[in-house]
C-alpha positions in Angstrom: -101.5 18.9 251.0 -104.4 19.7 251.8 -105.0 18.5 247.2 -103.5 16.0 247.5 -105.7 14.5 250.9 -108.1 14.9 248.9 -106.7 12.7 245.7 -104.5 10.3 247.5 -106.1 11.0 251.6 -107.7 7.2 252.3 -105.3 5.1 250.0 -102.3 6.3 252.5 -104.4 5.8 255.5 -104.7 2.3 253.6 -101.1 2.0 253.2 -100.4 2.9 257.0 -103.4 0.3 258.3 -101.9 -2.5 256.0 -98.9 -2.3 257.9 -99.9 -1.5 261.1 -98.2 2.1 261.4 -99.8 4.3 263.6 -99.8 7.9 262.0 -101.1 11.5 262.8 -102.0 13.3 259.7 -101.6 16.7 259.6 -103.4 18.6 256.6 -102.0 21.8 255.3 -102.9 24.2 252.4 -100.1 23.7 249.1 -101.3 27.3 247.6 -98.4 30.2 247.2 -100.3 32.7 249.2 -99.8 30.7 252.1 -96.4 30.2 252.3 -96.0 32.1 255.5 -94.8 32.2 258.7 -97.9 31.3 260.6 -98.2 28.4 258.2 -95.1 27.5 259.4 -95.9 27.8 263.0 -99.0 26.5 262.4 -97.7 23.4 262.1 -94.9 23.5 264.5 -98.2 23.5 266.9 -99.1 20.5 265.6 -96.0 18.9 266.1 -95.9 19.9 269.1 -99.6 18.9 269.9 -99.0 15.2 269.2 -95.7 14.5 270.7 -93.6 15.0 267.6 -90.2 13.1 268.9 -87.2 14.2 267.0 -85.8 10.4 266.3 -89.5 9.7 264.3 -89.2 11.2 260.9 -92.1 12.9 259.6 -93.4 12.6 256.0 -93.9 15.7 253.6 -95.9 14.6 251.2 -96.6 17.2 248.4 -96.0 19.8 246.0 -93.2 22.7 246.6 -94.8 25.1 248.6 -95.6 22.3 251.6 -92.0 21.1 251.3 -90.3 24.4 251.8 -93.0 25.3 254.2 -92.8 22.2 256.3 -89.2 21.5 256.2 -88.9 25.5 257.7 -90.8 23.2 260.9 -88.9 20.0 260.7 -85.8 22.2 261.3 -87.2 24.5 263.7 -89.0 21.9 265.5 -86.3 20.6 268.3 -83.8 22.1 266.5 -83.1 19.5 264.0 -86.4 16.7 263.2 -85.6 14.7 260.5 -87.9 14.1 257.6 -88.8 11.7 254.7 -90.3 14.2 251.5 -91.9 11.9 248.7 -93.1 14.8 245.8 -95.7 15.4 244.2 -95.2 18.0 241.3 -92.4 18.9 239.4 -90.9 22.0 241.6 -90.8 20.0 244.5 -89.6 16.9 242.3 -86.2 18.2 241.5 -86.0 21.5 243.2 -87.5 22.4 246.6 -87.3 18.5 247.2 -84.0 18.0 247.0 -82.6 21.5 248.8 -81.7 22.1 251.6 -83.2 24.8 252.2 -86.1 25.1 253.6 -88.1 28.6 253.9 -91.4 30.8 253.6 -92.0 34.3 252.5 -92.2 37.6 253.6 -92.9 41.6 254.1 -93.9 40.4 250.4 -90.6 38.4 249.5 -89.8 34.9 248.0 -88.1 33.0 251.0 -87.0 35.9 252.8 -87.2 33.3 255.9 -85.0 30.0 256.5 -82.8 27.3 257.3 -81.1 24.5 256.2 -82.6 21.5 256.5 -82.1 19.2 253.9 -84.5 16.2 254.5 -83.5 12.5 254.8 -85.0 11.1 251.5 -86.6 12.6 248.3 -89.2 10.7 246.6 -89.7 11.8 243.4 -92.4 10.0 240.4 -92.6 12.9 237.4 -96.6 10.5 236.6 -97.3 11.7 240.0 -98.1 15.4 238.0 -101.1 13.5 235.9 -103.2 14.4 238.7 -102.6 18.5 238.6 -103.8 21.4 237.1 -102.0 22.1 233.6 -101.4 25.2 234.4 -99.4 23.9 237.5 -97.5 22.1 236.0 -96.7 24.2 233.5 -94.9 26.6 236.3 -92.5 23.5 237.7 -91.5 23.4 234.2 -89.3 26.7 234.6 -87.0 24.8 237.1 -85.9 22.4 234.7 -85.4 25.8 232.3 -83.3 27.7 235.0 -80.6 24.4 235.3 -81.0 23.6 231.0 -79.6 27.3 230.5 -76.8 27.6 233.5 -75.4 24.0 234.1 -76.9 21.1 231.1 -77.2 22.6 227.6 -77.9 18.5 226.6 -81.1 18.7 228.8 -81.8 22.4 227.5 -81.6 20.5 223.4 -84.1 18.7 225.0 -86.4 21.0 226.2 -86.1 22.8 223.1 -87.6 19.8 220.5 -89.7 18.0 223.9 -90.6 20.9 226.2 -93.9 21.5 224.8 -94.5 18.4 224.9 -93.6 16.9 228.1 -95.9 20.0 229.3 -99.5 18.5 226.8 -98.6 15.3 227.8 -97.5 15.9 231.4 -94.2 15.0 231.8 -95.6 11.2 229.4 -98.5 10.9 232.1 -101.1 11.2 230.0 -101.7 11.0 226.1 -101.6 8.5 223.4 -97.4 9.2 224.2 -97.9 6.8 227.2 -97.6 3.4 226.3 -94.4 4.8 224.1 -90.9 3.7 225.9 -89.1 6.2 223.3 -91.0 9.1 225.0 -90.9 7.8 228.5 -87.0 7.7 227.5 -87.6 11.5 226.8 -89.0 12.5 229.9 -86.9 11.0 232.6 -84.0 12.3 231.0 -85.4 15.3 231.3 -86.1 15.2 234.8 -83.0 13.1 235.7 -80.6 15.1 234.0 -82.6 18.7 235.9 -82.3 16.8 238.9 -78.8 16.0 238.6 -77.9 19.7 237.7 -79.4 21.0 240.5 -77.6 18.4 243.2 -74.8 19.4 241.8 -74.9 23.0 241.5 -76.5 22.6 245.3 -74.4 20.4 247.1 -71.5 21.9 245.9 -72.6 24.7 248.5 -74.5 23.6 250.7 -74.6 26.7 253.6 -74.7 28.8 251.0 -71.1 29.8 252.2 -70.3 31.1 248.6 -73.3 33.4 246.3 -72.0 31.8 242.7 -75.1 29.3 242.9 -76.4 28.6 239.0 -80.2 27.4 240.3 -80.4 30.9 241.4 -80.5 32.2 237.7 -84.7 33.5 237.8 -84.5 34.2 241.0 -83.2 38.2 240.6 -85.2 40.4 240.2 -88.7 38.4 240.2 -88.8 38.2 244.2 -89.2 41.7 244.8 -92.1 41.7 242.3 -94.0 38.2 242.3 -96.4 38.1 245.1 -97.2 41.3 244.4 -98.1 40.6 240.6 -100.0 37.2 241.1 -98.1 35.6 239.4 -97.0 32.0 239.6 -93.5 31.5 240.6 -92.4 29.7 237.5 -94.1 31.9 235.5 -92.6 35.1 237.3 -89.2 32.9 237.6 -89.3 33.1 233.2 -89.7 36.5 233.1 -86.7 37.3 235.4 -84.3 34.4 233.2 -85.9 35.9 230.0 -84.4 39.5 231.2 -81.2 38.2 232.5 -80.3 36.5 229.0 -81.2 39.9 227.8 -78.3 41.3 229.9 -75.9 38.4 228.6 -76.4 39.2 225.2 -75.8 42.8 226.1 -72.4 41.4 228.6 -70.8 39.6 225.3 -72.0 36.1 227.5 -73.8 34.7 225.1 -74.6 35.7 221.2 -77.8 36.5 219.9 -78.7 33.9 219.1 -78.2 32.3 222.4 -80.0 34.3 223.6 -83.3 34.1 221.5 -83.0 29.9 221.7 -83.4 30.7 225.6 -86.9 33.3 225.0 -87.9 30.8 222.5 -88.0 27.6 224.9 -89.8 30.1 228.4 -92.1 31.1 225.1 -92.8 27.7 223.6 -93.2 26.3 226.9 -96.1 28.7 227.7 -94.0 30.6 230.1 -94.6 34.5 230.8 -91.1 36.8 229.2 -92.8 39.8 230.2 -95.3 41.2 232.9 -96.7 44.8 233.3 -95.6 44.7 237.2 -92.3 45.3 235.3 -93.2 49.1 233.9 -92.6 49.8 237.9 -88.5 49.8 237.6 -88.5 51.5 240.5 -89.9 48.0 241.9 -87.4 46.5 240.0 -84.6 48.3 241.0 -85.5 48.2 245.2 -85.4 44.0 244.1 -82.5 44.4 243.1 -81.0 46.6 246.2 -82.9 44.1 248.5 -81.1 40.7 246.7 -77.6 42.4 246.9 -78.2 42.8 250.5 -79.8 39.1 250.5 -76.7 38.5 248.8 -74.1 40.1 251.5 -73.1 42.7 249.6 -73.1 41.0 246.1 -75.4 41.3 243.3 -74.1 37.6 242.0 -77.1 37.3 239.2 -76.1 33.8 237.6 -76.7 34.1 233.7 -75.9 31.8 230.9 -72.2 33.0 230.0 -71.9 30.1 227.0 -75.8 28.9 227.1 -75.4 25.7 229.5 -73.0 26.9 231.8 -72.9 30.3 234.2 -71.1 33.2 234.8 -72.0 36.0 237.3 -73.6 40.0 236.6 -72.5 42.0 239.4 -72.8 45.6 238.7 -75.7 47.2 237.3 -76.3 50.2 238.0 -80.1 51.9 238.4 -80.1 53.8 235.1 -78.9 51.2 232.7 -81.2 48.4 234.8 -84.3 51.1 234.3 -83.2 51.5 230.1 -82.5 47.5 230.1 -85.5 47.1 231.0 -87.2 49.2 228.3 -85.3 47.4 226.0 -86.2 44.1 227.1 -89.7 44.7 226.8 -89.8 45.6 223.0 -87.9 42.2 222.5 -91.0 40.4 224.3 -93.6 42.1 222.1 -92.2 40.1 219.1 -92.8 37.0 220.6 -96.0 34.6 220.8 -98.2 36.3 223.6 -96.4 39.9 223.4 -94.4 38.1 225.8 -97.2 36.5 228.5 -97.9 33.2 229.7 -100.7 31.2 229.5 -102.3 30.8 232.8 -99.9 33.0 234.4 -101.2 34.0 237.7 -102.4 32.1 240.5 -106.0 32.8 240.4 -106.3 31.0 236.8 -105.2 27.3 238.2 -107.6 28.0 241.5 
């Protein structure tokens, strides 16, 4: 990751030199806009130039974007090149890093191209987040919330109590609580529970032989409007999780209190509940149609049922979707910032 290189590049060089290990460093962009097939191909070209052998694992160092595109390149190169993932962000540490799925965007859709190619080893250290822009750390919290809502009620309760403070202190890496053992334990517990919930969801269905995937909560409607909106991934997921919670109430999956608890956690963590791009109901409908195609003819939208567990919505007609979007918008307007997020766009964080 180019940002990791600027912060830790010399230390990585010194580490390998100390241990007498020859290695070739390749720097790639970790920005969402660069998560495309051209940059995957760029990594493939580099691997060919250096004569990468399939018996030699790559070391991938970076956040979620780099985890996805470098992992995808490893899957393609010689059909199966091993790699080790050293995660430097929340998204990578609890989602993209341990995930067996590697991917890139295409045709303005998230993760259109991909493969199944898990790393040999994923290493996560939440304290590495201390160098992240706060906006980038915030967006990663959406991946914790999605697991908490659909998989782990105890994690959800921790996020209700500590979510904003975890963001403000960069998961305990900054501020007066850095020497507070109790708060450090809370941060470890939240990250650990999120990782456990993700792995339990993912590795029981490693090759996506079915689409009952709780960790896809927040990833049903937003993939079609995230890139055109310019939103950071976590904020787009926030809008989709919030809308999903509203639909879960309508389907009698959760109570009104549970819906508001869900929306409040998203809002309290300064993530987006509503974005003006969602006014374009036709675009959101096209996103649903594309998702049904991707999921083999089923919508299979994971929703809380009840809070802390998951159920699935498989039928949502176009007229219902459009009316539900407007009702959800009115609901979001009652929340702080009118439902908008803090530093919600990619341009806001550089």
